[in-house]
TORVOVEX-872192 format. One line per 4 residues: their letters; for each residue x, y, z of N, C-alpha, C, CB. Coordinates in pm, whole numbers, m for minus. Glycine has a CB too. Layout:
REM TORVOVEX-872192
a	X,Y,Z,X,Y,Z,X,Y,Z,X,Y,Z  ...
//
This chain:
REM TORVOVEX-872192
mttt	3423,2018,1697,3458,2102,1610,3594,2146,1652,3361,2204,1595  3715,2132,1567,3842,2182,1634,3845,2345,1569,3994,2073,1587  3938,2418,1676,3962,2549,1657,4106,2540,1647,3907,2642,1763  4160,2612,1530,4321,2620,1512,4344,2732,1510,4387,2564,1400
fitg	4429,2798,1550,4502,2942,1526,4628,2897,1473,4526,3042,1666  4653,3010,1360,4780,2991,1284,4830,3141,1285,4759,2923,1122  4956,3141,1302,5046,3249,1295,5085,3265,1157,5161,3230,1381  5092,3410,1104,5173,3416,968,5071,3373,847,5313,3306,973
ankg	4955,3383,848,4877,3315,776,4806,3359,683,4817,3266,833  4844,3476,637,4787,3581,527,4840,3520,404,4841,3749,545  4949,3452,395,4982,3391,250,5094,3262,268,5056,3525,142  5122,3224,183,5225,3126,158,5172,2969,228,5375,3190,230
lghe	5263,2922,315,5219,2821,410,5121,2817,485,5291,2800,481  5107,2938,563,4996,2964,657,4869,2960,590,5010,3094,724  4875,3029,495,4730,3057,421,4679,2919,366,4743,3171,284  4765,2840,284,4727,2717,244,4680,2618,333,4817,2670,186
tarr	4780,2607,467,4733,2544,575,4588,2563,619,4814,2577,670  4570,2708,636,4437,2745,671,4328,2697,559,4435,2900,691  4364,2725,440,4257,2684,328,4238,2532,376,4316,2700,148  4326,2442,360,4288,2280,390,4252,2244,513,4395,2186,367
lial	4273,2313,608,4207,2272,754,4077,2318,736,4274,2342,897  4035,2414,687,3889,2485,659,3825,2357,593,3889,2641,543  3858,2337,496,3801,2232,395,3782,2089,489,3921,2207,249  3855,2069,566,3836,1932,685,3750,1980,800,3997,1876,765
ghtv	3704,2097,790,3617,2119,911,3669,2203,1018,3585,1995,970  3774,2232,1031,3834,2326,1125,3782,2457,1117,3973,2335,1109  3740,2522,1252,3725,2677,1255,3868,2698,1271,3626,2750,1379  3906,2816,1159,4054,2871,1167,4038,3009,1234,4130,2887,1012
ilga	4115,3054,1292,4158,3189,1313,4288,3207,1256,4159,3226,1453  4292,3317,1163,4402,3356,1076,4481,3461,1139,4355,3403,943  4574,3432,1178,4674,3537,1250,4777,3591,1160,4753,3471,1371  4786,3753,1157,4914,3806,1094,4923,3929,1124,4927,3796,952
rdpe	5017,3966,1084,5046,4112,1144,5020,4237,1068,5185,4124,1176  4987,4212,946,4950,4307,873,4783,4317,866,5020,4286,744  4700,4409,935,4566,4411,937,4502,4383,795,4526,4540,992  4520,4463,691,4474,4481,583,4490,4336,501,4538,4600,529
rgat	4610,4276,509,4630,4177,401,4567,4039,493,4814,4166,341  4584,4071,640,4523,3934,718,4351,3924,709,4571,3942,901  4306,4051,704,4147,4061,699,4114,4007,554,4084,4229,724  4174,4049,450,4142,4030,321,4158,3879,310,4228,4115,225
aasa	4277,3796,333,4285,3653,333,4181,3588,427,4425,3611,371  4165,3627,534,4057,3565,597,3929,3573,563,4054,3595,701  3889,3689,488,3749,3684,436,3717,3592,319,3711,3816,396  3861,3571,236,3841,3489,117,3838,3356,160,3943,3507,12
lgar	3878,3298,267,3885,3181,313,3780,3116,399,3986,3182,367  3721,3226,454,3604,3174,552,3665,3156,677,3533,3035,510  3778,3220,744,3823,3237,851,3795,3354,920,3930,3220,841  3854,3369,1051,3836,3507,1144,3940,3528,1144,3783,3516,1283
fvri	3984,3684,1120,4109,3735,1135,4150,3770,1266,4123,3837,1059  4267,3761,1333,4296,3810,1457,4463,3867,1425,4273,3681,1583  4472,4001,1433,4604,4051,1441,4701,4008,1523,4600,4162,1462  4809,3972,1493,4937,3926,1571,5041,3957,1518,4953,3795,1594
dvtd	5156,4010,1586,5279,4032,1550,5367,3953,1671,5303,4193,1532  5405,3837,1635,5491,3761,1712,5592,3806,1799,5545,3691,1642  5665,3932,1749,5766,4000,1796,5754,4110,1916,5813,4053,1688  5613,4108,1908,5568,4208,2020,5483,4138,2118,5484,4333,1963
dasv	5518,4159,2241,5446,4094,2363,5309,4141,2377,5518,4124,2497  5264,4274,2355,5151,4333,2346,5059,4282,2262,5169,4446,2322  5104,4263,2149,5017,4220,2036,4985,4069,2049,5087,4251,1897  5078,3977,2109,5062,3861,2128,4948,3838,2248,5195,3808,2149
aaaa	4971,3929,2325,4871,3900,2461,4748,3933,2417,4900,3989,2603  4710,4058,2322,4607,4128,2278,4523,4008,2199,4657,4259,2189  4597,3904,2112,4571,3831,2025,4488,3705,2124,4706,3801,1939  4584,3660,2215,4536,3566,2281,4397,3595,2368,4643,3528,2357
sdva	4378,3746,2419,4274,3748,2478,4164,3790,2394,4289,3815,2582  4174,3839,2251,4076,3848,2166,4007,3696,2142,4134,3914,2040  4103,3608,2116,4048,3445,2115,3967,3406,2222,4163,3339,2123  4030,3466,2372,3971,3385,2483,3809,3468,2470,4073,3402,2657
aheg	3809,3577,2422,3686,3644,2429,3583,3584,2326,3709,3794,2405  3642,3547,2225,3551,3511,2093,3506,3340,2096,3656,3548,1935  3624,3277,2100,3623,3133,2090,3637,3044,2223,3732,3099,1999  3708,3119,2324,3723,3073,2454,3816,2949,2454,3588,3045,2516
vidv	3867,2906,2358,3944,2776,2339,4024,2754,2221,3857,2669,2341  4129,2684,2205,4157,2653,2063,4247,2512,2115,4250,2794,1961  4204,2432,2013,4262,2312,2012,4405,2288,1917,4151,2226,1969  4434,2352,1849,4560,2323,1739,4614,2476,1742,4506,2261,1554
linn	4759,2520,1792,4839,2611,1780,4928,2577,1674,4895,2639,1894  4917,2646,1553,5025,2637,1467,5127,2761,1458,4970,2610,1341  5239,2743,1491,5345,2862,1503,5414,2856,1371,5460,2845,1633  5360,2934,1284,5396,2921,1142,5496,3047,1079,5253,2914,1060
agvh	5472,3171,1150,5531,3270,1114,5670,3284,1130,5478,3353,1161  5745,3306,1010,5903,3310,995,5941,3400,883,5967,3163,965  6061,3399,940,6152,3493,831,6291,3407,778,6212,3652,919  6338,3462,656,6469,3421,616,6574,3477,666,6485,3431,497
gphg	6544,3589,676,6697,3684,698,6784,3687,607,6789,3642,804  6914,3721,647,7041,3742,527,7074,3596,495,7202,3832,589  7154,3595,385,7195,3463,345,7356,3515,273,7064,3381,224  7398,3398,254,7556,3422,172,7658,3447,296,7562,3587,49
dpge	7753,3529,270,7877,3546,354,7843,3572,490,7964,3656,307  7870,3479,604,7857,3501,749,7955,3616,784,7889,3366,834  8023,3647,746,8131,3765,758,8046,3903,767,8243,3769,615  7951,3885,707,7879,4018,696,7769,4044,793,7820,4032,564
ltgp	7744,3936,892,7628,3940,971,7671,4022,1081,7573,3804,1012  7540,4079,1140,7549,4161,1242,7479,4105,1355,7505,4286,1207  7488,4144,1479,7400,4129,1607,7267,4156,1571,7440,4224,1724  7215,4273,1520,7089,4295,1507,7024,4212,1383,7074,4438,1497
dalg	7094,4164,1280,7077,4073,1181,6994,3926,1259,7239,4046,1113  7082,3885,1348,7052,3755,1444,6925,3786,1508,7169,3725,1565  6924,3910,1584,6818,3928,1667,6680,3922,1600,6837,4050,1731  6684,4001,1490,6564,3995,1394,6516,3875,1369,6587,4046,1272
vfdv	6610,3784,1336,6555,3655,1261,6494,3559,1401,6704,3562,1157  6604,3567,1492,6552,3457,1625,6410,3541,1647,6678,3451,1804  6403,3676,1669,6271,3714,1734,6152,3656,1666,6252,3864,1736  6166,3647,1542,6033,3587,1473,6046,3445,1482,6011,3629,1315
nvfg	6134,3387,1452,6146,3226,1432,6146,3135,1552,6276,3193,1361  6204,3206,1660,6203,3157,1796,6145,3220,1899,6314,3141,1835  6182,3330,1922,6134,3392,2028,5994,3420,2009,6207,3503,2056  5945,3415,1896,5793,3464,1848,5719,3340,1896,5769,3496,1663
vvrt	5767,3224,1872,5711,3087,1915,5713,3106,2083,5817,2943,1853  5796,3114,2138,5776,3100,2269,5687,3221,2373,5913,3083,2307  5672,3339,2276,5573,3441,2316,5427,3380,2295,5594,3580,2229  5415,3338,2166,5278,3291,2125,5249,3170,2227,5272,3242,1958
ttaf	5351,3096,2231,5302,2962,2288,5261,2968,2442,5419,2852,2271  5356,3058,2500,5297,3109,2660,5170,3173,2639,5397,3228,2747  5140,3220,2575,5020,3334,2562,4899,3239,2545,5036,3451,2417  4905,3144,2471,4826,3053,2414,4792,2910,2490,4888,3032,2292
lpll	4881,2918,2594,4870,2779,2663,4736,2760,2773,5019,2757,2750  4707,2879,2814,4564,2849,2864,4441,2824,2807,4533,2930,2924  4458,2876,2693,4347,2838,2581,4359,2683,2535,4369,2938,2439  4475,2662,2501,4470,2525,2474,4450,2429,2565,4566,2493,2423
rrsp	4461,2456,2705,4438,2360,2814,4304,2372,2863,4533,2378,2925  4222,2426,2779,4075,2432,2796,4020,2299,2679,4013,2612,2753  4119,2242,2573,4101,2161,2499,4095,2030,2526,4165,2180,2431  4004,1952,2511,4035,1803,2529,4157,1735,2488,3945,1735,2467
dpvi	4208,1781,2347,4295,1693,2278,4409,1828,2207,4192,1580,2148  4468,1919,2306,4543,2032,2245,4685,2003,2180,4563,2134,2352  4688,2046,2087,4816,2034,1995,4876,2156,1970,4789,1976,1861  5014,2162,1951,5095,2268,1900,5198,2210,1801,5163,2343,2016
invs	5194,2264,1685,5285,2257,1569,5389,2352,1541,5215,2257,1465  5492,2325,1568,5610,2443,1515,5654,2408,1389,5751,2456,1608  5613,2495,1302,5672,2495,1161,5846,2528,1138,5585,2612,1083  5923,2400,1145,6050,2401,1140,6119,2412,1012,6086,2303,1200
sgmg	6222,2326,976,6283,2306,841,6381,2225,854,6331,2420,775  6402,2144,756,6507,2071,747,6641,2156,729,6481,1979,642  6644,2239,726,6760,2343,728,6803,2335,852,6729,2490,693  6737,2289,947,6779,2286,1090,6840,2167,1115,6670,2305,1186
slai	6835,2099,1065,6883,1941,1062,6998,1909,1031,6821,1862,979  7117,1883,1126,7251,1863,1095,7283,1746,987,7319,1837,1222  7198,1656,994,7210,1526,915,7180,1554,772,7112,1412,968  7090,1630,757,7016,1683,608,7127,1795,569,6829,1767,627
thdp	7163,1905,637,7249,1982,576,7388,1943,557,7245,2085,634  7395,1805,602,7554,1761,585,7536,1641,475,7637,1696,750  7424,1622,415,7390,1529,324,7405,1598,196,7257,1472,348  7513,1552,110,7541,1616,m34,7433,1573,m128,7686,1569,m98
trie	7367,1484,m113,7222,1449,m212,7094,1532,m174,7169,1277,m192  7112,1607,m59,6993,1696,m60,7020,1859,m93,6929,1682,84  6918,1912,m123,6945,2058,m149,6981,2142,m56,6848,2116,m196  6953,2094,78,6950,2173,197,7133,2194,217,6854,2080,339
ssvi	7182,2082,191,7353,2102,194,7394,2206,130,7437,1993,133  7348,2277,m4,7401,2374,m60,7378,2502,m54,7399,2354,m146  7288,2535,52,7246,2676,80,7297,2725,210,7096,2689,80  7365,2834,222,7413,2917,311,7343,3010,360,7502,2963,276
aply	7297,2995,456,7179,3074,549,7183,3066,683,7044,3028,526  7322,3121,747,7346,3085,886,7231,3126,988,7477,3148,927  7164,3206,973,7056,3278,1105,6937,3182,1068,7000,3486,1088  6893,3165,949,6773,3099,913,6772,2950,973,6760,3099,758
task	6907,2877,935,6932,2744,964,6950,2713,1117,7051,2705,888  7022,2824,1176,7036,2834,1305,6925,2864,1409,7121,2916,1313  6835,2943,1347,6719,2939,1418,6601,2845,1401,6678,3048,1406  6631,2760,1300,6529,2633,1302,6593,2523,1371,6487,2579,1151
aalt	6704,2522,1359,6783,2430,1490,6736,2439,1616,6928,2467,1517  6738,2577,1645,6664,2595,1803,6553,2598,1791,6687,2711,1889  6454,2582,1691,6328,2569,1701,6314,2430,1731,6258,2616,1591  6352,2328,1669,6332,2197,1678,6392,2136,1805,6382,2137,1561
mltt	6490,2214,1857,6508,2181,1986,6413,2219,2097,6619,2226,2013  6376,2352,2086,6258,2395,2168,6126,2316,2129,6235,2553,2149  6086,2251,2033,5989,2156,2025,6005,2041,2108,5976,2119,1902  6131,1978,2120,6149,1854,2208,6136,1902,2376,6313,1782,2172
qyak	6197,2016,2383,6178,2056,2546,6030,2077,2594,6255,2203,2581  5966,2129,2477,5819,2154,2523,5757,2020,2538,5731,2244,2418  5768,1940,2439,5716,1774,2427,5726,1725,2526,5781,1677,2343  5850,1745,2632,5897,1680,2751,5804,1735,2852,6049,1705,2784
alkd	5814,1859,2851,5767,1953,2987,5631,1957,2977,5823,2114,2995  5532,1956,2856,5396,1969,2854,5352,1843,2848,5345,2050,2753  5313,1761,2945,5263,1625,2902,5135,1618,2861,5272,1531,3000  5068,1703,2878,4917,1733,2877,4886,1783,2719,4874,1861,3001
irvn	4998,1794,2638,4982,1883,2502,5076,1805,2413,5031,2058,2515  5040,1764,2299,5142,1741,2186,5209,1833,2100,5093,1671,2104  5322,1824,2118,5396,1909,2064,5472,1836,1958,5473,1975,2160  5473,1882,1832,5556,1858,1715,5604,1954,1611,5496,1776,1650
aadp	5695,1914,1523,5751,1991,1433,5736,1978,1318,5850,1996,1441  5710,2042,1184,5685,2029,1063,5776,2068,976,5587,2077,1041  5821,1988,907,5950,2052,793,5867,2050,644,6125,1921,779  5829,2177,609,5765,2169,475,5835,2137,348,5708,2283,452
gyta	5980,2108,360,6061,2082,243,6079,2245,167,5975,1956,139  6141,2211,54,6174,2315,m16,6065,2367,m100,6281,2284,m86  5980,2434,m60,5843,2481,m127,5832,2632,m157,5720,2445,m32  5793,2651,m298,5762,2775,m374,5689,2865,m276,5673,2746,m507
tdln	5763,2964,m195,5708,3075,m111,5775,3193,m124,5706,3046,24  5737,3314,m92,5784,3442,m74,5928,3438,m27,5697,3515,19  5942,3317,76,6058,3310,154,6182,3291,69,6044,3202,252  6165,3188,m30,6272,3186,m120,6254,3216,m289,6326,3055,m99
ahtg	6177,3347,m288,6130,3412,m408,6070,3308,m505,6245,3490,m476  5990,3211,m465,5929,3102,m518,6019,3018,m617,5808,3147,m580  6119,2980,m528,6210,2892,m630,6187,2738,m578,6391,2939,m624  6146,2719,m490,6110,2565,m456,6036,2488,m548,6032,2552,m337
pqtv	6056,2364,m563,6002,2268,m652,5892,2228,m601,6080,2161,m680  5814,2243,m488,5705,2214,m415,5616,2289,m434,5720,2207,m302  5497,2246,m434,5386,2345,m443,5353,2358,m293,5252,2296,m540  5270,2482,m244,5231,2502,m116,5141,2408,m67,5182,2619,m103
tegt	5048,2314,m156,4974,2210,m109,5071,2080,m54,4878,2171,m228  5181,2086,m124,5292,1986,m83,5355,2010,22,5388,1968,m169  5377,2161,66,5455,2183,142,5389,2183,278,5518,2287,102  5259,2182,271,5189,2185,408,5134,2050,445,5071,2288,410
daiv	5157,1959,399,5128,1810,418,5181,1766,538,5182,1724,311  5275,1804,589,5312,1764,724,5213,1832,838,5466,1805,747  5215,1958,810,5141,2062,890,5027,1990,919,5109,2202,819  4921,1976,812,4784,1926,806,4786,1795,862,4727,1923,668
hlat	4880,1690,836,4902,1545,911,4872,1563,1054,5060,1486,899  4981,1651,1099,4994,1674,1250,4874,1726,1291,5107,1769,1293  4786,1823,1225,4679,1892,1280,4578,1828,1289,4648,1994,1227  4556,1675,1229,4444,1599,1211,4480,1469,1269,4400,1592,1069
eppd	4580,1449,1325,4595,1312,1391,4498,1259,1498,4722,1309,1453  4491,1150,1533,4422,1109,1654,4495,1127,1779,4387,975,1645  4422,1135,1898,4467,1183,2038,4596,1095,2075,4343,1163,2156  4589,972,2004,4677,881,2086,4819,861,2010,4600,735,2108
tpsg	4863,964,1943,4992,985,1858,5075,1066,1957,4968,1069,1705  5226,1047,1897,5315,1071,2014,5369,1227,1997,5446,954,2017  5422,1268,2099,5476,1406,2103,5602,1377,2074,5461,1490,2231  5665,1518,2025,5828,1536,2025,5867,1495,1899,5913,1449,2136
rfld	5794,1487,1797,5834,1428,1688,5883,1540,1542,5708,1330,1661  5939,1509,1471,5987,1623,1348,5956,1534,1211,6185,1677,1357  5840,1586,1148,5796,1499,1003,5807,1619,922,5622,1415,989  5853,1536,771,5810,1602,675,5671,1549,609,5915,1608,590
rtgp	5672,1551,461,5550,1522,395,5571,1351,394,5535,1608,233  5673,1268,380,5725,1161,406,5722,1074,499,5801,1177,400  5709,1155,631,5742,1092,732,5848,1141,821,5766,984,693  5885,1053,935,5976,1130,1027,6115,1163,963,5999,1048,1160
ipws	6192,1256,998,6336,1270,942,6417,1309,1057,6352,1379,823  6524,1300,1016,6658,1293,1137,6674,1454,1184,6841,1228,1054  6692,1453,1332,6710,1584,1410,6838,1611,1398,6673,1586,1555  6929,1529,1403,7077,1541,1431,7177,1530,1327,7112,1449,1520
//
């Protein structure tokens, strides 16, 4: 039985990932910041809810302690929680704007990964999946044939570029854990006011693929639903 912890899973990509992995036999622990929404989502899916605010050290530590007391181990950690932040004119951005986006999209991944590493290391096949974005790829955002090249979202794109680099560094350093990044693609979620052309099921294809791979697959990759994508 594979035990999977997903952050930001009360809606959108995280919720659909939980649904699909439960259908594939995973025991899913649904992490969310809002207790009411998280508990409701978990109950509907057949998951266990654990409150986690990835911007709060104490909340992350409490979530890891809760899982340690109940499951004792996790096999897959999916760092899904994310925010978009301001878009448009970068001349109006502020330091607090930047800190707010990076606190969830990057620093939250660091907090959660650090707290859950002891639980992952109890697994015979530990996996970390960071939900990144093609918006953090220099190649994709400079390709005029891609929708990502027309979007101005300085903080979101910068945070996702940082997250993909963080993924490669973890992959190099954590030899005992497979660490990969997934690009959901332009998917209809609250993050983009449901303007994306992909369904949430299509948007979770890469995440589910990485969460269900056999043990001998490589670490340090960046995948979308069609396969590897360029980092640079």
